[in-house]
SETI-741551 format. One record per atom (N, C-alpha, C, O): atom name; chain; residue in three letters; residue number from 1; x, y, z. Coordinates in steps of 0.05 Angstrom, whole numbers, m for minus. Each point is the difference from the previous one (the first is absolute). Layout:
N
{name=CA	chain=A	resn=ALA	resi=NUM	c1=X	c2=Y	c3=Z}
...
***
This chain:
56
{name=N	chain=A	resn=UNK	resi=1	c1=2187	c2=m1023	c3=m3035}
{name=CA	chain=A	resn=UNK	resi=1	c1=m13	c2=9	c3=m8}
{name=C	chain=A	resn=UNK	resi=1	c1=m11	c2=36	c3=m22}
{name=O	chain=A	resn=UNK	resi=1	c1=m8	c2=8	c3=m21}
{name=N	chain=A	resn=UNK	resi=2	c1=19	c2=4	c3=55}
{name=CA	chain=A	resn=UNK	resi=2	c1=m3	c2=23	c3=m23}
{name=C	chain=A	resn=UNK	resi=2	c1=19	c2=13	c3=m24}
{name=O	chain=A	resn=UNK	resi=2	c1=m6	c2=18	c3=m15}
{name=N	chain=A	resn=UNK	resi=3	c1=35	c2=m34	c3=16}
{name=CA	chain=A	resn=UNK	resi=3	c1=9	c2=0	c3=m9}
{name=C	chain=A	resn=UNK	resi=3	c1=m12	c2=m22	c3=m37}
{name=O	chain=A	resn=UNK	resi=3	c1=7	c2=3	c3=m23}
{name=N	chain=A	resn=UNK	resi=4	c1=m16	c2=m13	c3=29}
{name=CA	chain=A	resn=UNK	resi=4	c1=m23	c2=2	c3=m41}
{name=C	chain=A	resn=UNK	resi=4	c1=m18	c2=19	c3=5}
{name=O	chain=A	resn=UNK	resi=4	c1=m13	c2=4	c3=m21}
{name=N	chain=A	resn=UNK	resi=5	c1=7	c2=9	c3=36}
{name=CA	chain=A	resn=UNK	resi=5	c1=m21	c2=7	c3=m2}
{name=C	chain=A	resn=UNK	resi=5	c1=16	c2=35	c3=m35}
{name=O	chain=A	resn=UNK	resi=5	c1=m3	c2=10	c3=m22}
{name=N	chain=A	resn=UNK	resi=6	c1=14	c2=m13	c3=44}
{name=CA	chain=A	resn=UNK	resi=6	c1=13	c2=30	c3=m13}
{name=C	chain=A	resn=UNK	resi=6	c1=12	c2=m14	c3=m32}
{name=O	chain=A	resn=UNK	resi=6	c1=m1	c2=10	c3=m22}
{name=N	chain=A	resn=UNK	resi=7	c1=9	c2=m30	c3=28}
{name=CA	chain=A	resn=UNK	resi=7	c1=7	c2=m20	c3=m34}
{name=C	chain=A	resn=UNK	resi=7	c1=m11	c2=1	c3=m14}
{name=O	chain=A	resn=UNK	resi=7	c1=6	c2=2	c3=m24}
{name=N	chain=A	resn=UNK	resi=8	c1=m39	c2=m3	c3=42}
{name=CA	chain=A	resn=UNK	resi=8	c1=m20	c2=m15	c3=m19}
{name=C	chain=A	resn=UNK	resi=8	c1=m10	c2=42	c3=m13}
{name=O	chain=A	resn=UNK	resi=8	c1=m6	c2=11	c3=m22}
{name=N	chain=A	resn=UNK	resi=9	c1=9	c2=m3	c3=46}
{name=CA	chain=A	resn=UNK	resi=9	c1=1	c2=42	c3=m22}
{name=C	chain=A	resn=UNK	resi=9	c1=0	c2=8	c3=m15}
{name=O	chain=A	resn=UNK	resi=9	c1=m16	c2=13	c3=m13}
{name=N	chain=A	resn=UNK	resi=10	c1=56	c2=m28	c3=12}
{name=CA	chain=A	resn=UNK	resi=10	c1=14	c2=10	c3=m9}
{name=C	chain=A	resn=UNK	resi=10	c1=m6	c2=m20	c3=m31}
{name=O	chain=A	resn=UNK	resi=10	c1=11	c2=7	c3=m21}
{name=N	chain=A	resn=UNK	resi=11	c1=m26	c2=m24	c3=22}
{name=CA	chain=A	resn=UNK	resi=11	c1=m7	c2=m9	c3=m32}
{name=C	chain=A	resn=UNK	resi=11	c1=m19	c2=26	c3=m7}
{name=O	chain=A	resn=UNK	resi=11	c1=0	c2=21	c3=m12}
{name=N	chain=A	resn=UNK	resi=12	c1=m18	c2=m40	c3=27}
{name=CA	chain=A	resn=UNK	resi=12	c1=m32	c2=28	c3=m7}
{name=C	chain=A	resn=UNK	resi=12	c1=3	c2=33	c3=m11}
{name=O	chain=A	resn=UNK	resi=12	c1=m10	c2=9	c3=m20}
{name=N	chain=A	resn=UNK	resi=13	c1=22	c2=0	c3=33}
{name=CA	chain=A	resn=UNK	resi=13	c1=32	c2=30	c3=m13}
{name=C	chain=A	resn=UNK	resi=13	c1=11	c2=m12	c3=m30}
{name=O	chain=A	resn=UNK	resi=13	c1=m10	c2=3	c3=m22}
{name=N	chain=A	resn=UNK	resi=14	c1=30	c2=m14	c3=30}
{name=CA	chain=A	resn=UNK	resi=14	c1=m1	c2=m10	c3=m30}
{name=C	chain=A	resn=UNK	resi=14	c1=m18	c2=m10	c3=m17}
{name=O	chain=A	resn=UNK	resi=14	c1=3	c2=15	c3=m19}
{name=N	chain=A	resn=UNK	resi=15	c1=m20	c2=m29	c3=14}
{name=CA	chain=A	resn=UNK	resi=15	c1=m29	c2=m15	c3=m20}
{name=C	chain=A	resn=UNK	resi=15	c1=m13	c2=31	c3=1}
{name=O	chain=A	resn=UNK	resi=15	c1=20	c2=8	c3=m12}
{name=N	chain=A	resn=UNK	resi=16	c1=m28	c2=5	c3=14}
{name=CA	chain=A	resn=UNK	resi=16	c1=m15	c2=30	c3=8}
{name=C	chain=A	resn=UNK	resi=16	c1=14	c2=8	c3=m10}
{name=O	chain=A	resn=UNK	resi=16	c1=m12	c2=5	c3=m21}
{name=N	chain=A	resn=UNK	resi=17	c1=49	c2=9	c3=17}
{name=CA	chain=A	resn=UNK	resi=17	c1=13	c2=19	c3=m20}
{name=C	chain=A	resn=UNK	resi=17	c1=5	c2=m8	c3=m25}
{name=O	chain=A	resn=UNK	resi=17	c1=12	c2=13	c3=m17}
{name=N	chain=A	resn=UNK	resi=18	c1=m27	c2=m47	c3=14}
{name=CA	chain=A	resn=UNK	resi=18	c1=19	c2=m24	c3=m36}
{name=C	chain=A	resn=UNK	resi=18	c1=m36	c2=7	c3=m9}
{name=O	chain=A	resn=UNK	resi=18	c1=m9	c2=0	c3=m23}
{name=N	chain=A	resn=UNK	resi=19	c1=m12	c2=7	c3=61}
{name=CA	chain=A	resn=UNK	resi=19	c1=m28	c2=m12	c3=m23}
{name=C	chain=A	resn=UNK	resi=19	c1=m17	c2=m18	c3=m3}
{name=O	chain=A	resn=UNK	resi=19	c1=m22	c2=1	c3=m11}
{name=N	chain=A	resn=UNK	resi=20	c1=33	c2=m21	c3=24}
{name=CA	chain=A	resn=UNK	resi=20	c1=m23	c2=m30	c3=6}
{name=C	chain=A	resn=UNK	resi=20	c1=m16	c2=4	c3=30}
{name=O	chain=A	resn=UNK	resi=20	c1=3	c2=m5	c3=24}
{name=N	chain=A	resn=UNK	resi=21	c1=m21	c2=16	c3=m41}
{name=CA	chain=A	resn=UNK	resi=21	c1=m15	c2=21	c3=32}
{name=C	chain=A	resn=UNK	resi=21	c1=m24	c2=m30	c3=23}
{name=O	chain=A	resn=UNK	resi=21	c1=m9	c2=1	c3=23}
{name=N	chain=A	resn=UNK	resi=22	c1=7	c2=m24	c3=m46}
{name=CA	chain=A	resn=UNK	resi=22	c1=5	c2=m17	c3=14}
{name=C	chain=A	resn=UNK	resi=22	c1=19	c2=m16	c3=29}
{name=O	chain=A	resn=UNK	resi=22	c1=m2	c2=2	c3=24}
{name=N	chain=A	resn=UNK	resi=23	c1=20	c2=m18	c3=m41}
{name=CA	chain=A	resn=UNK	resi=23	c1=24	c2=m9	c3=19}
{name=C	chain=A	resn=UNK	resi=23	c1=10	c2=37	c3=13}
{name=O	chain=A	resn=UNK	resi=23	c1=20	c2=2	c3=16}
{name=N	chain=A	resn=UNK	resi=24	c1=m32	c2=16	c3=m22}
{name=CA	chain=A	resn=UNK	resi=24	c1=14	c2=26	c3=37}
{name=C	chain=A	resn=UNK	resi=24	c1=m20	c2=m7	c3=14}
{name=O	chain=A	resn=UNK	resi=24	c1=6	c2=m6	c3=24}
{name=N	chain=A	resn=UNK	resi=25	c1=m42	c2=3	c3=m34}
{name=CA	chain=A	resn=UNK	resi=25	c1=m18	c2=2	c3=32}
{name=C	chain=A	resn=UNK	resi=25	c1=5	c2=m22	c3=9}
{name=O	chain=A	resn=UNK	resi=25	c1=4	c2=1	c3=24}
{name=N	chain=A	resn=UNK	resi=26	c1=m1	c2=m40	c3=m43}
{name=CA	chain=A	resn=UNK	resi=26	c1=10	c2=m18	c3=31}
{name=C	chain=A	resn=UNK	resi=26	c1=24	c2=m1	c3=16}
{name=O	chain=A	resn=UNK	resi=26	c1=0	c2=m10	c3=22}
{name=N	chain=A	resn=UNK	resi=27	c1=23	c2=21	c3=m32}
{name=CA	chain=A	resn=UNK	resi=27	c1=18	c2=19	c3=0}
{name=C	chain=A	resn=UNK	resi=27	c1=8	c2=2	c3=32}
{name=O	chain=A	resn=UNK	resi=27	c1=16	c2=m6	c3=17}
{name=N	chain=A	resn=UNK	resi=28	c1=m51	c2=24	c3=m25}
{name=CA	chain=A	resn=UNK	resi=28	c1=m4	c2=22	c3=38}
{name=C	chain=A	resn=UNK	resi=28	c1=m13	c2=m13	c3=7}
{name=O	chain=A	resn=UNK	resi=28	c1=15	c2=m14	c3=13}
{name=N	chain=A	resn=UNK	resi=29	c1=m33	c2=6	c3=m10}
{name=CA	chain=A	resn=UNK	resi=29	c1=m16	c2=m21	c3=3}
{name=C	chain=A	resn=UNK	resi=29	c1=10	c2=m20	c3=17}
{name=O	chain=A	resn=UNK	resi=29	c1=m18	c2=m10	c3=13}
{name=N	chain=A	resn=UNK	resi=30	c1=37	c2=4	c3=m9}
{name=CA	chain=A	resn=UNK	resi=30	c1=18	c2=m20	c3=6}
{name=C	chain=A	resn=UNK	resi=30	c1=20	c2=14	c3=22}
{name=O	chain=A	resn=UNK	resi=30	c1=3	c2=m6	c3=24}
{name=N	chain=A	resn=UNK	resi=31	c1=13	c2=32	c3=m43}
{name=CA	chain=A	resn=UNK	resi=31	c1=9	c2=15	c3=31}
{name=C	chain=A	resn=UNK	resi=31	c1=m22	c2=1	c3=24}
{name=O	chain=A	resn=UNK	resi=31	c1=1	c2=m6	c3=24}
{name=N	chain=A	resn=UNK	resi=32	c1=m18	c2=16	c3=m37}
{name=CA	chain=A	resn=UNK	resi=32	c1=m26	c2=21	c3=27}
{name=C	chain=A	resn=UNK	resi=32	c1=0	c2=m14	c3=16}
{name=O	chain=A	resn=UNK	resi=32	c1=3	c2=9	c3=23}
{name=N	chain=A	resn=UNK	resi=33	c1=m10	c2=m51	c3=m29}
{name=CA	chain=A	resn=UNK	resi=33	c1=m10	c2=m17	c3=2}
{name=C	chain=A	resn=UNK	resi=33	c1=28	c2=m10	c3=28}
{name=O	chain=A	resn=UNK	resi=33	c1=m6	c2=m8	c3=22}
{name=N	chain=A	resn=UNK	resi=34	c1=34	c2=10	c3=m32}
{name=CA	chain=A	resn=UNK	resi=34	c1=17	c2=m19	c3=33}
{name=C	chain=A	resn=UNK	resi=34	c1=0	c2=36	c3=2}
{name=O	chain=A	resn=UNK	resi=34	c1=m23	c2=4	c3=9}
{name=N	chain=A	resn=UNK	resi=35	c1=36	c2=24	c3=m13}
{name=CA	chain=A	resn=UNK	resi=35	c1=0	c2=17	c3=11}
{name=C	chain=A	resn=UNK	resi=35	c1=m25	c2=m2	c3=26}
{name=O	chain=A	resn=UNK	resi=35	c1=12	c2=9	c3=20}
{name=N	chain=A	resn=UNK	resi=36	c1=m36	c2=m15	c3=m12}
{name=CA	chain=A	resn=UNK	resi=36	c1=m11	c2=m8	c3=10}
{name=C	chain=A	resn=UNK	resi=36	c1=5	c2=m17	c3=22}
{name=O	chain=A	resn=UNK	resi=36	c1=m1	c2=7	c3=23}
{name=N	chain=A	resn=UNK	resi=37	c1=6	c2=m27	c3=m31}
{name=CA	chain=A	resn=UNK	resi=37	c1=14	c2=m32	c3=20}
{name=C	chain=A	resn=UNK	resi=37	c1=16	c2=15	c3=7}
{name=O	chain=A	resn=UNK	resi=37	c1=m9	c2=13	c3=18}
{name=N	chain=A	resn=UNK	resi=38	c1=31	c2=m8	c3=m23}
{name=CA	chain=A	resn=UNK	resi=38	c1=21	c2=12	c3=11}
{name=C	chain=A	resn=UNK	resi=38	c1=m6	c2=13	c3=22}
{name=O	chain=A	resn=UNK	resi=38	c1=5	c2=m7	c3=23}
{name=N	chain=A	resn=UNK	resi=39	c1=m24	c2=41	c3=m34}
{name=CA	chain=A	resn=UNK	resi=39	c1=m10	c2=15	c3=24}
{name=C	chain=A	resn=UNK	resi=39	c1=m13	c2=m15	c3=35}
{name=O	chain=A	resn=UNK	resi=39	c1=4	c2=1	c3=24}
{name=N	chain=A	resn=UNK	resi=40	c1=m24	c2=m17	c3=m49}
{name=CA	chain=A	resn=UNK	resi=40	c1=m9	c2=m24	c3=20}
{name=C	chain=A	resn=UNK	resi=40	c1=23	c2=m24	c3=18}
{name=O	chain=A	resn=UNK	resi=40	c1=m8	c2=m4	c3=23}
{name=N	chain=A	resn=UNK	resi=41	c1=25	c2=m5	c3=m27}
{name=CA	chain=A	resn=UNK	resi=41	c1=3	c2=m18	c3=9}
{name=C	chain=A	resn=UNK	resi=41	c1=27	c2=22	c3=25}
{name=O	chain=A	resn=UNK	resi=41	c1=8	c2=m7	c3=23}
{name=N	chain=A	resn=UNK	resi=42	c1=m2	c2=27	c3=m36}
{name=CA	chain=A	resn=UNK	resi=42	c1=12	c2=19	c3=18}
{name=C	chain=A	resn=UNK	resi=42	c1=m9	c2=11	c3=13}
{name=O	chain=A	resn=UNK	resi=42	c1=11	c2=20	c3=7}
{name=N	chain=A	resn=UNK	resi=43	c1=m46	c2=m28	c3=7}
{name=CA	chain=A	resn=UNK	resi=43	c1=m4	c2=15	c3=20}
{name=C	chain=A	resn=UNK	resi=43	c1=3	c2=m16	c3=22}
{name=O	chain=A	resn=UNK	resi=43	c1=6	c2=4	c3=23}
{name=N	chain=A	resn=UNK	resi=44	c1=m14	c2=m35	c3=m43}
{name=CA	chain=A	resn=UNK	resi=44	c1=m12	c2=m17	c3=18}
{name=C	chain=A	resn=UNK	resi=44	c1=30	c2=m6	c3=21}
{name=O	chain=A	resn=UNK	resi=44	c1=m3	c2=m2	c3=25}
{name=N	chain=A	resn=UNK	resi=45	c1=32	c2=m1	c3=m39}
{name=CA	chain=A	resn=UNK	resi=45	c1=12	c2=3	c3=20}
{name=C	chain=A	resn=UNK	resi=45	c1=16	c2=19	c3=11}
{name=O	chain=A	resn=UNK	resi=45	c1=24	c2=m3	c3=5}
{name=N	chain=A	resn=UNK	resi=46	c1=m39	c2=26	c3=m2}
{name=CA	chain=A	resn=UNK	resi=46	c1=2	c2=17	c3=19}
{name=C	chain=A	resn=UNK	resi=46	c1=m20	c2=m4	c3=24}
{name=O	chain=A	resn=UNK	resi=46	c1=1	c2=3	c3=24}
{name=N	chain=A	resn=UNK	resi=47	c1=m20	c2=m10	c3=m42}
{name=CA	chain=A	resn=UNK	resi=47	c1=m10	c2=m2	c3=29}
{name=C	chain=A	resn=UNK	resi=47	c1=2	c2=m23	c3=11}
{name=O	chain=A	resn=UNK	resi=47	c1=m1	c2=m2	c3=25}
{name=N	chain=A	resn=UNK	resi=48	c1=3	c2=m23	c3=m44}
{name=CA	chain=A	resn=UNK	resi=48	c1=20	c2=m24	c3=24}
{name=C	chain=A	resn=UNK	resi=48	c1=29	c2=6	c3=12}
{name=O	chain=A	resn=UNK	resi=48	c1=11	c2=m14	c3=17}
{name=N	chain=A	resn=UNK	resi=49	c1=m4	c2=30	c3=m25}
{name=CA	chain=A	resn=UNK	resi=49	c1=28	c2=12	c3=10}
{name=C	chain=A	resn=UNK	resi=49	c1=1	c2=7	c3=29}
{name=O	chain=A	resn=UNK	resi=49	c1=20	c2=m5	c3=15}
{name=N	chain=A	resn=UNK	resi=50	c1=m51	c2=21	c3=m3}
{name=CA	chain=A	resn=UNK	resi=50	c1=m3	c2=15	c3=9}
{name=C	chain=A	resn=UNK	resi=50	c1=m13	c2=m18	c3=21}
{name=O	chain=A	resn=UNK	resi=50	c1=6	c2=9	c3=22}
{name=N	chain=A	resn=UNK	resi=51	c1=m23	c2=m32	c3=m19}
{name=CA	chain=A	resn=UNK	resi=51	c1=m4	c2=m15	c3=16}
{name=C	chain=A	resn=UNK	resi=51	c1=24	c2=m28	c3=3}
{name=O	chain=A	resn=UNK	resi=51	c1=m8	c2=m21	c3=10}
{name=N	chain=A	resn=UNK	resi=52	c1=20	c2=21	c3=m14}
{name=CA	chain=A	resn=UNK	resi=52	c1=30	c2=m10	c3=1}
{name=C	chain=A	resn=UNK	resi=52	c1=2	c2=1	c3=23}
{name=O	chain=A	resn=UNK	resi=52	c1=5	c2=m18	c3=15}
{name=N	chain=A	resn=UNK	resi=53	c1=m8	c2=47	c3=m10}
{name=CA	chain=A	resn=UNK	resi=53	c1=28	c2=1	c3=34}
{name=C	chain=A	resn=UNK	resi=53	c1=38	c2=2	c3=m8}
{name=O	chain=A	resn=UNK	resi=53	c1=10	c2=m4	c3=m22}
{name=N	chain=A	resn=UNK	resi=54	c1=2	c2=11	c3=45}
{name=CA	chain=A	resn=UNK	resi=54	c1=22	c2=19	c3=m1}
{name=C	chain=A	resn=UNK	resi=54	c1=10	c2=m23	c3=1}
{name=O	chain=A	resn=UNK	resi=54	c1=m9	c2=m19	c3=14}
{name=N	chain=A	resn=UNK	resi=55	c1=32	c2=17	c3=m33}
{name=CA	chain=A	resn=UNK	resi=55	c1=28	c2=m38	c3=0}
{name=C	chain=A	resn=UNK	resi=55	c1=m5	c2=8	c3=26}
{name=O	chain=A	resn=UNK	resi=55	c1=m15	c2=13	c3=15}
{name=N	chain=A	resn=UNK	resi=56	c1=35	c2=m30	c3=m16}
{name=CA	chain=A	resn=UNK	resi=56	c1=24	c2=m7	c3=26}
{name=C	chain=A	resn=UNK	resi=56	c1=14	c2=m16	c3=m5}
{name=O	chain=A	resn=UNK	resi=56	c1=18	c2=m7	c3=16}
***
């Protein structure tokens, strides 16, 4: 998930440098959404790991 966010961020930066504002904006929005989803899933996995307990 984080990898895709970085890929869309790079696409947005390249599109911005080439003057494609619409593509850059859309790519930046997609990267932001993927980053937020990554953070939410990461926090959920941390919380779930805390409640699971030690492995035997």
